[in-house]
N, C-alpha and C positions, 0 to 999 in steps of 0.2 A: 483221290474224290475231286471234285471238284468244290471249291469253297465256301460255294453259294449253298452246297447241300452238308455242307457240315456241322459240325455239333462246339458248343463254346460254351463258359460259365458268366454268367453276369451277375453283381453284385449290384443293391443300390442302399444307397446309402442316407436310412431315414432321420434323418435330427433335424433339433431346434438350430437353427444358425442365431447370432446375438446381431440384432438388429446397429445398422451402423458402425461394426468393427470388424474391419474388413483382414487384417492380421489377424484376429484370434479365430476368424472363419476360414482363414488358408489354412492356419496349422488343424483344424478341426478335418478339413480337405485330406493334408497330408497325412495325417493318422488312417482315417477311413483308408487310402490309398494303402498304406502299410497295411490294412485287416484285407483288405479285396485280396493283394497278394497273396499272404498266409493262407487265402480262402480257396488258389487256386482258380482266380478268377480273371479273366483276359477283359472284361472292361468292368469300370467303377463308373454307376451313374448316381447324379445328386440332385437336389430339388431346384425349382424355378429361384433363381436368387437366392440361393444359396450361399456368397459371398458377401452378400450386400444384407440380409434379411428382407423380406415383404416389402413394408411399407416406407422406405426409405422418403416418400418427398421433398420434405427442404432439406434433407441431406445427400440429394441424390448428385449436385455438386462436388461432395466432401468424400461420396463411394464409387464414383464415376470411374472406370478406369480404360486406358486405351489398352488395344492388345498387346502394345510394345513396355506395358508396363510391369515389373519387377513379379508384383506378387500374382497375376496372370502368366508370366515367363517361370515361375518357377511350377506352377500345376501346369504347364506344357511340357514343362523336362520331366515332369514326374510318371509323366507317360511314359518314357521308356521301355517300362517290362506289363503296367498296368493301362491299358486304351481307357481315357479320362472322358467325361461327360459331366461338364461344370457350368454353373450359369451366373451370370453380374449385371451390373450397368454400365453399359458399355458405353464409351465416347466415342463417336466418329472423328475422322478430321475436320470436319467441316462445324466439331461442336455440338452434334443434335445427337440424342441419348438413346438410346436401344437396352431394350429388357434381348438379352442374348443369350443362347446356349452355345457354346464351344466343345467341339471334337476335338481331344487331342489323341496321337498314336505314336510312338518309336520317339518321343521326342520334337514333336513338328503340328503346329496347327491341321488339321484337315479341315474341318470343315466349323461355320459360321450358322447357326440361324438366330434371324432375329424376330422377336416376336409380332404376329401380324394383326393380331387381332387385342388389341386394350380397353377391357371393360370398362364402363363410364354406370355403371347401375347399380342400386343394392349400394354398400359398401365401398365398390370401387369407382376409384377416378384416376387410373392410368396415364389414361389420352394426355392429361396436364400435366406431366411432368416426361413422355416419353413420343418420340416417335415409331410409329408403326413400318414394318418390318413390309418388305415389299414381294419376295418371292420365295418359290415354295420348289426342295431341288433335292435329288438325292444322293448320296454319295456311296463310295467303297470302304465298307469298314468288316468289321469280325461278321462271317456268315454272308457276306454278297453286299447285296444295296441295302441301305437306310437312310430313316429319314429321321426329322428332330421335328415335332408340335410342342409350343410352350403352352403348356395350362391353357387359356380360352380357347387356343389355335384348333385344338381338337374337340371343341363344342361345336365348331360351322362346315359342315357336310362335305365342306368340299377338298377340306383340310388335307383329310386320309388319302382323299380319291385322288387328287394327282399326284401322292407319294405314291400311294398302290399303282395307279397306271404307269408311273416311271419303273417301277418294278423292284419297291423296296419289299426287303424279306422281312425284316423289323422296325417298326416305327418307337422311338422313345420317347414321352411325354415329359419331361420336368413341372413340375405341379407345386404351386401355393395354395391350395385348396383347402378354405376354411371352413369347419362344422357352421352349419346355419339352420336348420330346425333337424328335430327327432322324430325318426320314422318307426322306431320303437325301443324298446326299453335300452338297448345296448347297439344302435343300428342309426348312424348320419344320414340325414337326407342326400347330401351331396356326395358319400362314401357310397350310399344304395346307386344315386345315379350315375356317380363314374365308373363302376361294374355293369352295367346295363348299359351303358355306351362302347365301353370296351369290347365287353362280350359282343355285341352286332356289329362295330367295326373291324373284330378281327376276321371273323365268320364271312363279312361277306368282302373283306379283302384278302383274307387268305394269307397274313401274316402275323407276328408276335407281336404282341402289343408291351411297351415295360415302361410302366408308371411309378415316377419316382416322386411323393410328395412330404412335404415336412412335416414337423409335429411340433409341439411346442404354444407358447402364448407370446403375442406380440401386439402391445399398444389393447388387451382386453380382449383381442381376436384368437379365438382356437383353432390351430390348424392339425388337422385329427387323423395325420398320415395314409393309412390303409395302400402302401404301396404294394406294386405285387406283377407279374405276368401274367399277361392272358395269351392262351396260345392260338392258333389258327381255327382249332377246333371248337373256340368257346369256351374252354376251360382254364381255368386258376393252374398253371404247372408253380407256382409259389406265392405265396400272401404273406404281406407284414403285419403285423398287428397294429389296432388305433389305438391312438395318441401316448406311444409307446416310440422311444429310440432303438433304431434296429439296423442290422444291416443282414438285408433279407438276401440271399443267395439262390439261381436256379440256374438250369443247365437248358438251352435253350439247341434241341435237335432238330433241324433244317429238314429234316427228312419227313418232318411233320408241316410243313409247307407245302413239300413236294406231294406227299400226298395229301392234303387241303384243294390244294390247283388241279388236280387232276379228279377227283371225286364231284367237287363243287365248280368249276371253271367259269366264275362270275369275271374273274379279271381278264381273262383271254377273248370273253366274249363281250367284251365293252366296247361300245361303240363311239372313241373317241372324237374321230371328225362328225360325227351326229351330234355328242356334247358339243363341239367347238362350235359348228353351226348354230345350233338352237342360242349356245350364250350369246352370240354374238348377234342373233335375231332379240335377244332379250335386251340388252345392251341397247341395241339401236331403238327397240320401242321405248321403254325408260329413258331418254334421252328425248326421243320423242314428247313422252307425259312430260318431262320438263320444264324444255322448251315450250310446250305448247301447239309448236307445227305441225 
């Protein structure tokens, strides 16, 4: 059977990283990798900035790691038996700093995604500390073509679209999404929004979404969890609890992707050339509006 239509098991480590303590967080990652292996998972996914904690701010220089750093290499080496998707503050060769998610498999680094959209509204001030990424690419992984979006990236329509038209069968979304407001007695506003967003995306794109959100408190901010896997039919394959640590395990059957893309062939019928032409026209008009020419 073609690998694109095979099945595999994914584990999501919903946990609370320790702010600024990279060594302790690496140890937690390795413990979860062992748990995932015992659960017969082929992939384990960690939340956004799981190696550092979310609000690094003035700790950025201290917690940043180049991909060659021993802490990063330990996790890459841990991928010999289980693919590992983890997130950290990456220091580039030119001393820029990125919120990065790295996918390692077979003891080597396969793919890096640098967060594209750095929020500066509400409680967020990411653009003050980090540089934005500038590309969205799929890569070969378990289940065929995969993609990664980091938290805020997924709130922009273009991001999952760009991965879907490249043929992604699964899109991983590591996040550090906080509690914001109460929709009902036990339902968080951010949680409800993410559920609706992922359901619509999965059905439109005809692929799986693996959402890995952290838990715990950090400087008074509550991160609610709610990790899980959304299937291409818009139904949850697995759901994690709110506000509790958990290892969420799910089996991804890519026959579901095949069936969804046949019955509702939205990606097949996408007119990518038309989108490209109209986007170029939109850029031209925006440029004209800005210059007044």
